[in-house]
ROVEXDREN-138171 format. One record per residue (C-alpha): chain; x, y, z; residue number from 1; residue in one letter. Coordinates in steps of 0.1 Angstrom, whole numbers, plus 5000, padded with zeros to 4 digits. Example, Ala and Ser with C-alpha at 12.3 -4.5 7.8 and 13.67 -1.06 7.14 Angstrom:
BEGIN
@c:A; px:5123; py:4955; pz:5078; k:1; r:a .
@c:A; px:5137; py:4989; pz:5071; k:2; r:s .
END
This chain:
BEGIN
@c:A; px:7315; py:3082; pz:1705; k:1; r:x .
@c:A; px:7286; py:3063; pz:1722; k:2; r:x .
@c:A; px:7249; py:3070; pz:1715; k:3; r:x .
@c:A; px:7225; py:3078; pz:1743; k:4; r:x .
@c:A; px:7210; py:3043; pz:1738; k:5; r:x .
@c:A; px:7244; py:3027; pz:1740; k:6; r:x .
@c:A; px:7253; py:3046; pz:1771; k:7; r:x .
@c:A; px:7220; py:3036; pz:1787; k:8; r:x .
@c:A; px:7227; py:2999; pz:1780; k:9; r:x .
@c:A; px:7262; py:3001; pz:1794; k:10; r:x .
@c:A; px:7249; py:3020; pz:1825; k:11; r:x .
@c:A; px:7220; py:2995; pz:1831; k:12; r:x .
@c:A; px:7244; py:2965; pz:1827; k:13; r:x .
@c:A; px:7255; py:2971; pz:1864; k:14; r:x .
@c:A; px:7223; py:2989; pz:1876; k:15; r:x .
@c:A; px:7242; py:3022; pz:1876; k:16; r:x .
@c:A; px:7271; py:3011; pz:1898; k:17; r:x .
@c:A; px:7308; py:3012; pz:1891; k:18; r:x .
@c:A; px:7318; py:2977; pz:1881; k:19; r:x .
@c:A; px:7352; py:2981; pz:1898; k:20; r:x .
@c:A; px:7345; py:2997; pz:1932; k:21; r:x .
@c:A; px:7307; py:2995; pz:1934; k:22; r:x .
@c:A; px:7301; py:3032; pz:1939; k:23; r:x .
@c:A; px:7267; py:3045; pz:1927; k:24; r:x .
@c:A; px:7269; py:3065; pz:1894; k:25; r:x .
@c:A; px:7247; py:3092; pz:1880; k:26; r:x .
@c:A; px:7236; py:3086; pz:1844; k:27; r:x .
@c:A; px:7235; py:3124; pz:1837; k:28; r:x .
@c:A; px:7271; py:3129; pz:1849; k:29; r:x .
@c:A; px:7286; py:3108; pz:1821; k:30; r:x .
@c:A; px:7321; py:3121; pz:1814; k:31; r:x .
@c:A; px:7319; py:3149; pz:1841; k:32; r:x .
@c:A; px:7351; py:3147; pz:1861; k:33; r:x .
@c:A; px:7347; py:3160; pz:1896; k:34; r:x .
@c:A; px:7309; py:3157; pz:1896; k:35; r:x .
@c:A; px:7292; py:3133; pz:1921; k:36; r:x .
@c:A; px:7286; py:3100; pz:1903; k:37; r:x .
@c:A; px:7307; py:3110; pz:1873; k:38; r:x .
@c:A; px:7315; py:3080; pz:1851; k:39; r:x .
@c:A; px:7331; py:3068; pz:1819; k:40; r:x .
@c:A; px:7328; py:3038; pz:1797; k:41; r:x .
@c:A; px:7355; py:3013; pz:1807; k:42; r:x .
@c:A; px:7368; py:2985; pz:1786; k:43; r:x .
@c:A; px:7370; py:2953; pz:1807; k:44; r:x .
@c:A; px:7398; py:2940; pz:1784; k:45; r:x .
@c:A; px:7418; py:2972; pz:1777; k:46; r:x .
@c:A; px:7421; py:2982; pz:1741; k:47; r:x .
@c:A; px:7458; py:2982; pz:1746; k:48; r:x .
@c:A; px:7455; py:2944; pz:1751; k:49; r:x .
@c:A; px:7432; py:2939; pz:1721; k:50; r:x .
@c:A; px:7399; py:2947; pz:1737; k:51; r:x .
@c:A; px:7371; py:2959; pz:1715; k:52; r:x .
@c:A; px:7341; py:2982; pz:1717; k:53; r:x .
@c:A; px:7317; py:2952; pz:1716; k:54; r:x .
@c:A; px:7290; py:2955; pz:1743; k:55; r:x .
@c:A; px:7302; py:2926; pz:1764; k:56; r:x .
@c:A; px:7335; py:2944; pz:1769; k:57; r:x .
@c:A; px:7320; py:2977; pz:1780; k:58; r:x .
@c:A; px:7311; py:2986; pz:1816; k:59; r:x .
@c:A; px:7303; py:3018; pz:1835; k:60; r:x .
@c:A; px:7331; py:3028; pz:1859; k:61; r:x .
@c:A; px:7336; py:3059; pz:1880; k:62; r:x .
@c:A; px:7362; py:3082; pz:1865; k:63; r:x .
@c:A; px:7387; py:3076; pz:1892; k:64; r:x .
@c:A; px:7386; py:3038; pz:1888; k:65; r:x .
@c:A; px:7386; py:3039; pz:1851; k:66; r:x .
@c:A; px:7417; py:3061; pz:1849; k:67; r:x .
@c:A; px:7436; py:3043; pz:1877; k:68; r:x .
@c:A; px:7429; py:3009; pz:1861; k:69; r:x .
@c:A; px:7447; py:3019; pz:1829; k:70; r:x .
@c:A; px:7457; py:2987; pz:1811; k:71; r:x .
@c:A; px:7455; py:2966; pz:1843; k:72; r:x .
@c:A; px:7432; py:2936; pz:1842; k:73; r:x .
@c:A; px:7397; py:2940; pz:1855; k:74; r:x .
@c:A; px:7401; py:2911; pz:1879; k:75; r:x .
@c:A; px:7431; py:2928; pz:1895; k:76; r:x .
@c:A; px:7415; py:2962; pz:1896; k:77; r:x .
@c:A; px:7383; py:2948; pz:1913; k:78; r:x .
@c:A; px:7404; py:2928; pz:1938; k:79; r:x .
@c:A; px:7422; py:2960; pz:1948; k:80; r:x .
@c:A; px:7387; py:2972; pz:1958; k:81; r:x .
@c:A; px:7377; py:2940; pz:1976; k:82; r:x .
@c:A; px:7353; py:2929; pz:1948; k:83; r:x .
@c:A; px:7352; py:2898; pz:1927; k:84; r:x .
@c:A; px:7324; py:2905; pz:1902; k:85; r:x .
@c:A; px:7305; py:2934; pz:1886; k:86; r:x .
@c:A; px:7272; py:2944; pz:1901; k:87; r:x .
@c:A; px:7242; py:2927; pz:1887; k:88; r:x .
@c:A; px:7219; py:2943; pz:1862; k:89; r:x .
@c:A; px:7184; py:2953; pz:1873; k:90; r:x .
@c:A; px:7168; py:2922; pz:1857; k:91; r:x .
@c:A; px:7194; py:2898; pz:1872; k:92; r:x .
@c:A; px:7191; py:2916; pz:1906; k:93; r:x .
@c:A; px:7153; py:2911; pz:1905; k:94; r:x .
@c:A; px:7157; py:2874; pz:1896; k:95; r:x .
@c:A; px:7182; py:2869; pz:1924; k:96; r:x .
@c:A; px:7158; py:2886; pz:1949; k:97; r:x .
@c:A; px:7130; py:2862; pz:1938; k:98; r:x .
@c:A; px:7154; py:2832; pz:1942; k:99; r:x .
@c:A; px:7164; py:2843; pz:1977; k:100; r:x .
@c:A; px:7128; py:2849; pz:1987; k:101; r:x .
@c:A; px:7117; py:2814; pz:1975; k:102; r:x .
@c:A; px:7147; py:2798; pz:1992; k:103; r:x .
@c:A; px:7140; py:2816; pz:2024; k:104; r:x .
@c:A; px:7103; py:2807; pz:2023; k:105; r:x .
@c:A; px:7111; py:2770; pz:2017; k:106; r:x .
@c:A; px:7138; py:2769; pz:2044; k:107; r:x .
@c:A; px:7116; py:2787; pz:2069; k:108; r:x .
@c:A; px:7087; py:2764; pz:2062; k:109; r:x .
@c:A; px:7108; py:2733; pz:2067; k:110; r:x .
@c:A; px:7122; py:2746; pz:2100; k:111; r:x .
@c:A; px:7087; py:2756; pz:2111; k:112; r:x .
@c:A; px:7073; py:2721; pz:2104; k:113; r:x .
@c:A; px:7087; py:2711; pz:2137; k:114; r:x .
@c:A; px:7059; py:2731; pz:2153; k:115; r:x .
@c:A; px:7032; py:2719; pz:2130; k:116; r:x .
@c:A; px:7013; py:2735; pz:2100; k:117; r:x .
@c:A; px:7010; py:2768; pz:2118; k:118; r:x .
@c:A; px:7048; py:2768; pz:2125; k:119; r:x .
@c:A; px:7055; py:2760; pz:2088; k:120; r:x .
@c:A; px:7033; py:2789; pz:2077; k:121; r:x .
@c:A; px:7049; py:2814; pz:2101; k:122; r:x .
@c:A; px:7084; py:2800; pz:2093; k:123; r:x .
@c:A; px:7078; py:2804; pz:2056; k:124; r:x .
@c:A; px:7067; py:2840; pz:2060; k:125; r:x .
@c:A; px:7096; py:2849; pz:2081; k:126; r:x .
@c:A; px:7120; py:2830; pz:2058; k:127; r:x .
@c:A; px:7106; py:2848; pz:2028; k:128; r:x .
@c:A; px:7111; py:2882; pz:2044; k:129; r:x .
@c:A; px:7146; py:2874; pz:2054; k:130; r:x .
@c:A; px:7154; py:2861; pz:2019; k:131; r:x .
@c:A; px:7139; py:2892; pz:2003; k:132; r:x .
@c:A; px:7160; py:2915; pz:2025; k:133; r:x .
@c:A; px:7193; py:2896; pz:2019; k:134; r:x .
@c:A; px:7220; py:2918; pz:2004; k:135; r:x .
@c:A; px:7226; py:2912; pz:1967; k:136; r:x .
@c:A; px:7259; py:2923; pz:1952; k:137; r:x .
END
């Protein structure tokens, strides 16, 4: 039903994580129930509720989540797993990491100014490291 290129786009949309529970998926285990990282294409708006096969409605989901979701809304299904949004794509994740690093560097430098230019430099470096290491969902 989906080409390899289409599956790759869907998989990469969430960096290879289930968009419902956040579990890491294995691209090579598409449609393989019982295999570690097995996944299926999930329709955010269920086809039973008028959802389409358009790219913005398709996400990678582990087989368990996809089948237990049924026609339930994605918001409700994610909430049951303690999540509010889908994982970020690789490009958005990288952009968020750069943003966190820049914010950390700026904040650290401002706080370090209290101790002079050397403090600003050290604070900026420490802030950048903390910002880069921050968890990104």
